[in-house]
C-alpha positions as CSV (number, residue, x, y, z in Angstrom):
1,M,135.4,-8.7,-211.5
2,A,132.4,-10.4,-213.1
3,T,131.5,-11.2,-216.7
4,Y,128.1,-9.8,-217.7
5,V,126.1,-10.6,-220.8
6,Y,124.4,-7.8,-222.7
7,E,122.1,-7.7,-225.6
8,T,121.4,-4.9,-228.1
9,I,117.9,-3.5,-228.3
10,P,116.9,-3.8,-232.0
11,R,115.4,-0.6,-233.6
12,R,113.4,-2.6,-236.2
13,A,111.3,-5.8,-235.8
14,D,113.3,-7.7,-238.4
15,E,116.7,-6.8,-236.8
16,P,118.1,-9.5,-234.5
17,P,119.6,-8.6,-231.2
18,M,123.4,-9.0,-230.8
19,R,124.8,-10.5,-227.5
20,F,128.2,-9.7,-226.1
21,E,130.1,-10.0,-222.8
22,V,131.7,-7.3,-220.7
23,I,133.9,-7.7,-217.6
24,Q,132.8,-5.3,-215.0
25,S,133.0,-4.8,-211.2
26,M,129.8,-5.7,-209.4
27,K,129.8,-2.1,-208.2
28,D,129.6,-0.7,-211.7
29,A,126.3,0.5,-213.1
30,P,124.9,-1.6,-215.9
31,L,125.7,-0.4,-219.4
32,T,123.0,1.4,-221.4
33,R,125.0,1.7,-224.7
34,H,127.2,-0.7,-226.6
35,P,130.8,0.4,-225.9
36,D,131.8,0.3,-229.6
37,T,128.7,1.1,-231.6
38,G,126.7,3.2,-229.1
39,E,123.5,1.1,-229.7
40,P,121.1,0.9,-226.7
41,V,121.6,-2.3,-224.7
42,H,120.3,-4.1,-221.7
43,R,121.9,-6.7,-219.3
44,V,120.7,-10.3,-219.8
45,I,119.8,-12.0,-216.6
46,S,120.3,-15.8,-216.7
47,G,119.8,-18.4,-214.0
48,G,122.2,-20.8,-212.5
49,Y,122.1,-24.6,-212.3
50,G,120.6,-24.7,-208.8
51,L,120.5,-23.2,-205.3
52,M,123.3,-23.3,-202.8
53,G,122.3,-24.8,-199.5
54,L,124.1,-25.1,-196.1
55,G,127.4,-26.8,-196.4
56,G,127.9,-25.8,-200.0
57,K,126.0,-28.7,-201.5
58,S,123.8,-27.8,-204.5
59,T,120.1,-28.5,-204.2
60,P,117.7,-29.3,-207.0
61,A,115.1,-26.7,-208.0
62,P,111.7,-27.0,-206.3
63,G,109.6,-29.7,-207.9
64,A,112.5,-31.5,-209.4
65,T,112.9,-35.2,-208.7
66,K,116.2,-37.1,-208.6
67,G,117.3,-38.2,-212.0
68,S,114.6,-36.2,-213.8
69,G,117.0,-33.7,-215.3
70,C,114.9,-30.9,-214.0
71,G,116.4,-27.6,-212.8
72,C,115.8,-24.0,-213.5
73,G,115.5,-23.7,-217.3
74,G,114.9,-27.5,-217.7
75,A,112.0,-29.1,-219.5
76,C,109.9,-29.2,-216.3
77,M,110.0,-25.4,-216.1
78,C,110.8,-25.3,-212.4
79,G,107.6,-27.0,-211.2
80,R,105.2,-25.0,-213.4
81,G,102.7,-27.0,-215.3
């Protein structure tokens, strides 16, 4: 079982989205409605810390330098810019 993050889709521009987590099987289809309120939702896709290479060692994101603190989602924006 995996934990997925979902976010409500606001109906008005001034309404903030609400995030929540759901434990689901990877085989389950993504939710389209909040289980309690019935509001429309979408699954939030988030990145991990790095990539897994051979031997199970983590590797830095492309363009990252040792000690720079860069990684996907870091200040260097994964080599963009």
